[in-house]
Backbone as CSV, one residue per row, in Angstrom:
resi,resn,N_x,N_y,N_z,CA_x,CA_y,CA_z,C_x,C_y,C_z
1,MET,0.749,-1.220,-0.116,-0.173,0.086,-0.165,0.774,1.366,0.082
2,SER,0.838,2.298,-0.683,1.061,3.594,-0.770,1.453,4.472,0.319
3,ASN,2.271,4.958,0.901,2.176,6.004,1.559,1.176,6.884,1.723
4,ASN,0.693,7.513,0.486,-0.840,8.170,0.461,-1.821,7.564,1.051
5,ALA,-1.938,6.109,0.251,-3.457,5.090,0.775,-2.813,4.845,2.065
6,GLN,-1.931,4.210,2.538,-2.163,4.541,4.132,-2.856,5.493,4.827
7,LEU,-1.933,6.695,4.784,-2.647,8.032,5.234,-4.142,8.017,5.465
8,ASP,-4.441,7.380,3.920,-5.795,7.899,3.657,-6.869,7.010,5.161
9,LYS,-6.551,5.694,4.561,-7.206,4.458,5.333,-7.124,4.816,6.604
10,GLU,-6.066,5.532,6.958,-5.966,6.092,8.881,-6.774,6.911,8.806
11,GLU,-6.975,7.987,7.830,-7.728,9.017,8.398,-9.309,8.878,7.882
12,GLU,-9.446,7.714,7.323,-10.618,7.195,7.409,-11.253,6.646,8.206
13,ILE,-10.419,5.694,8.726,-10.481,4.894,10.370,-11.238,6.105,11.475
14,LEU,-9.663,6.817,11.401,-10.203,7.983,12.638,-11.168,8.530,12.278
15,ARG,-11.850,8.811,11.205,-13.303,9.477,10.681,-14.361,8.272,11.251
16,LEU,-13.672,7.081,10.991,-15.345,5.905,11.494,-15.403,5.998,12.865
17,ILE,-13.820,5.831,13.546,-14.353,5.929,15.026,-14.618,7.114,15.834
18,SER,-14.559,8.221,15.405,-14.871,9.519,16.147,-16.505,9.507,16.176
19,ASP,-17.029,8.739,14.880,-18.802,8.487,15.106,-18.992,7.636,16.438
20,GLN,-20.099,8.623,17.117,-20.330,8.033,18.237,-21.297,6.801,17.868
21,CYS,-22.169,6.401,17.415,-22.634,5.308,16.566,-22.042,4.578,16.303
22,ALA,-20.521,4.519,16.006,-19.738,3.402,15.140,-19.375,3.031,16.687
23,ARG,-18.618,3.682,17.659,-18.418,3.530,18.945,-19.138,2.522,19.792
24,ARG,-20.505,2.941,19.572,-21.430,2.288,20.119,-21.376,0.431,20.109
25,ILE,-21.580,0.282,18.296,-21.429,-0.390,17.994,-20.205,-1.496,18.094
26,ILE,-19.164,-0.775,18.436,-17.797,-1.691,18.865,-18.095,-2.335,19.905
27,ASN,-18.687,-1.216,21.163,-18.984,-1.240,22.460,-19.623,-2.998,22.650
28,THR,-20.883,-3.037,21.665,-21.324,-4.197,21.612,-21.050,-5.190,21.171
29,ILE,-20.263,-5.214,20.539,-19.569,-6.618,19.552,-18.114,-6.616,20.027
30,GLN,-18.151,-6.246,21.404,-16.205,-6.479,21.158,-16.338,-7.489,22.124
31,GLU,-16.863,-7.942,22.782,-16.881,-9.655,23.620,-17.220,-10.790,22.697
32,GLU,-18.592,-10.821,21.837,-19.219,-11.863,21.570,-19.664,-10.837,19.990
33,SER,-19.865,-12.315,19.368,-20.677,-12.021,18.022,-21.999,-11.336,17.853
34,LYS,-22.341,-10.623,16.888,-24.216,-10.369,17.277,-24.646,-10.096,15.917
35,SER,-25.756,-10.142,15.265,-26.185,-10.090,14.515,-26.654,-9.024,14.005
36,ALA,-26.735,-8.250,13.070,-27.179,-6.637,12.803,-28.358,-6.524,13.545
37,LEU,-29.381,-6.992,13.531,-30.654,-6.924,14.065,-30.424,-7.056,15.248
38,GLN,-29.640,-7.892,16.620,-29.313,-7.570,17.294,-28.692,-6.639,17.884
39,ILE,-27.671,-5.769,17.334,-27.111,-4.830,17.419,-28.424,-3.641,17.454
40,SER,-28.947,-3.738,16.722,-29.926,-2.724,16.136,-30.804,-2.656,17.577
41,LYS,-31.497,-3.863,17.563,-32.359,-3.636,18.518,-31.744,-3.373,20.499
42,GLU,-30.678,-3.677,20.298,-29.912,-3.596,21.851,-29.309,-1.908,22.332
43,LEU,-29.034,-1.590,20.479,-28.600,0.031,20.579,-29.963,0.993,20.498
44,GLY,-31.082,0.300,19.929,-32.280,1.002,19.781,-31.851,1.994,18.677
45,THR,-31.155,1.484,17.402,-30.691,2.326,16.351,-31.015,1.446,14.982
46,GLU,-31.436,2.295,13.968,-32.284,1.669,12.622,-31.200,1.250,12.063
47,LEU,-31.905,-0.405,11.813,-30.780,-1.245,10.952,-30.178,-0.594,9.951
48,SER,-30.573,0.073,9.022,-30.368,0.997,8.021,-28.504,1.545,8.595
49,THR,-28.866,2.056,9.832,-27.645,2.758,10.200,-26.867,1.763,10.952
50,ILE,-26.854,0.602,11.245,-26.095,-0.357,11.563,-25.449,-1.280,10.761
51,TYR,-26.386,-1.335,9.258,-25.513,-2.132,8.293,-24.485,-1.016,7.498
52,ARG,-24.409,0.222,7.723,-23.748,0.902,6.860,-22.533,1.367,7.840
53,ARG,-22.793,1.084,8.878,-21.205,0.807,9.947,-20.558,-0.227,9.648
54,LEU,-21.288,-1.376,9.547,-20.649,-2.600,9.637,-19.986,-2.776,8.408
55,ASN,-20.500,-1.810,7.263,-19.969,-2.304,5.890,-18.567,-1.300,6.353
56,LYS,-18.314,-0.180,6.874,-17.682,0.587,6.359,-16.411,-0.345,7.614
57,PHE,-16.939,-0.809,8.615,-15.906,-1.773,9.582,-15.385,-2.876,8.761
58,GLN,-16.189,-3.278,7.993,-15.650,-4.670,7.201,-14.598,-3.982,6.041
59,LYS,-14.654,-2.957,5.572,-13.973,-2.320,4.526,-12.548,-2.399,4.419
60,TYR,-12.565,-1.898,6.116,-10.971,-1.718,6.510,-10.613,-2.871,7.541
61,GLY,-11.260,-3.983,7.339,-10.730,-5.297,8.268,-10.839,-5.238,9.593
62,LEU,-11.968,-4.853,10.056,-12.527,-4.289,11.970,-13.367,-5.240,12.146
63,LEU,-13.657,-6.001,11.382,-15.027,-7.261,11.767,-14.201,-8.181,11.430
64,LYS,-14.570,-9.101,12.368,-14.669,-10.788,12.025,-16.273,-11.145,11.845
65,THR,-16.331,-11.943,10.358,-17.948,-11.749,10.376,-17.858,-13.643,10.313
66,THR,-19.041,-14.212,10.817,-19.440,-15.555,10.713,-20.944,-15.724,9.908
67,PHE,-21.278,-16.449,9.361,-23.005,-16.816,9.485,-23.002,-18.491,10.022
68,GLN,-24.398,-18.631,10.076,-25.404,-19.515,10.053,-26.197,-19.999,9.341
69,ILE,-26.322,-21.291,9.295,-27.539,-21.327,8.467,-28.899,-21.544,9.196
70,THR,-29.796,-20.606,8.933,-30.987,-20.596,9.930,-31.860,-21.883,9.311
71,PRO,-32.741,-22.358,10.329,-33.706,-23.636,10.026,-34.138,-23.477,8.771
72,ASP,-34.774,-21.983,8.194,-35.476,-22.100,6.764,-34.070,-21.607,5.916
73,GLY,-33.249,-22.195,6.217,-32.113,-22.374,4.867,-31.493,-20.975,4.945
74,LYS,-31.933,-20.063,6.164,-31.126,-18.849,4.762,-29.838,-18.474,5.861
75,LYS,-29.036,-17.601,5.396,-27.457,-17.420,6.353,-28.106,-15.982,7.359
76,SER,-27.707,-16.310,8.420,-27.701,-15.283,9.129,-26.060,-14.718,10.091
77,TYR,-25.854,-13.898,9.524,-24.419,-13.107,9.436,-24.222,-12.635,10.699
78,TYR,-23.148,-12.828,11.902,-22.733,-12.004,13.188,-21.513,-11.592,12.676
79,TYR,-21.384,-10.400,13.966,-20.003,-9.840,13.404,-19.677,-9.384,14.629
80,GLN,-18.204,-9.578,14.957,-17.426,-9.270,16.333,-16.203,-8.112,15.932
81,CYS,-15.914,-7.116,16.738,-15.086,-6.281,16.511,-13.822,-6.673,16.616
82,LYS,-12.766,-6.909,15.927,-11.640,-7.641,15.872,-10.372,-6.313,16.467
83,ILE,-10.851,-5.325,16.989,-10.204,-4.064,17.621,-9.818,-4.202,19.367
84,ASN,-8.677,-4.412,19.520,-8.727,-4.318,20.985,-8.512,-3.136,21.495
85,ALA,-8.007,-2.383,20.634,-7.450,-0.801,21.360,-6.766,-0.140,19.895
86,ILE,-7.085,1.129,20.301,-6.632,2.062,19.417,-5.805,3.287,19.427
87,ASN,-5.087,3.841,18.991,-4.312,4.831,19.115,-3.941,5.544,18.146
88,ALA,-4.216,7.087,18.285,-4.342,8.074,17.698,-3.144,8.884,17.456
89,SER,-2.323,9.823,16.359,-1.429,10.607,16.803,-1.519,11.379,16.034
90,TYR,-1.314,13.084,16.404,-1.500,13.872,14.823,0.253,14.630,15.218
91,ARG,0.976,14.730,14.021,2.178,15.328,14.242,2.344,16.005,12.656
92,GLN,2.342,17.119,12.766,3.389,17.896,11.705,2.040,17.669,10.451
93,GLY,0.663,17.863,10.874,-0.448,18.032,10.024,-0.684,16.388,9.254
94,LYS,-0.267,15.338,10.112,-0.740,14.174,9.786,-1.355,13.342,10.780
95,PHE,-2.357,12.457,10.763,-2.724,11.556,11.578,-2.248,10.388,11.423
96,GLN,-1.944,9.605,12.297,-1.417,8.212,12.154,-2.171,7.707,12.981
97,VAL,-2.818,6.477,12.811,-3.665,5.381,13.676,-2.926,4.235,13.789
98,SER,-2.890,3.630,15.106,-2.522,2.555,15.049,-3.412,1.540,15.869
99,LEU,-3.837,0.377,14.983,-4.659,-0.634,15.594,-4.421,-1.843,16.441
100,ALA,-4.256,-2.032,17.786,-4.190,-3.345,18.308,-5.816,-4.390,18.255
101,PHE,-5.230,-5.700,17.319,-6.188,-6.842,17.134,-6.424,-7.827,18.470
102,ASN,-7.821,-8.266,18.325,-7.775,-9.069,19.157,-6.742,-10.508,18.492
């Protein structure tokens, strides 16, 4: 990954985790996997909002996604946050984000 691409990725991750809804989702799936519907109900947040954030987490490799086949033959996806810690710094006009994974 080029230096500029890495900086863009770090800034996007920083922007994502600065969002209160995203942080609430992270907290909810830190210890155990949950479906988007479970997350939505637990947080009292619209399902579409949950899916938007989960898609962003997936884009940056911040989620572990598994699935189970339901009794009616459909896939049910479960999400767990892979982030254990986030460290961000700002130096000479640039952000640097380092992530510690589970």
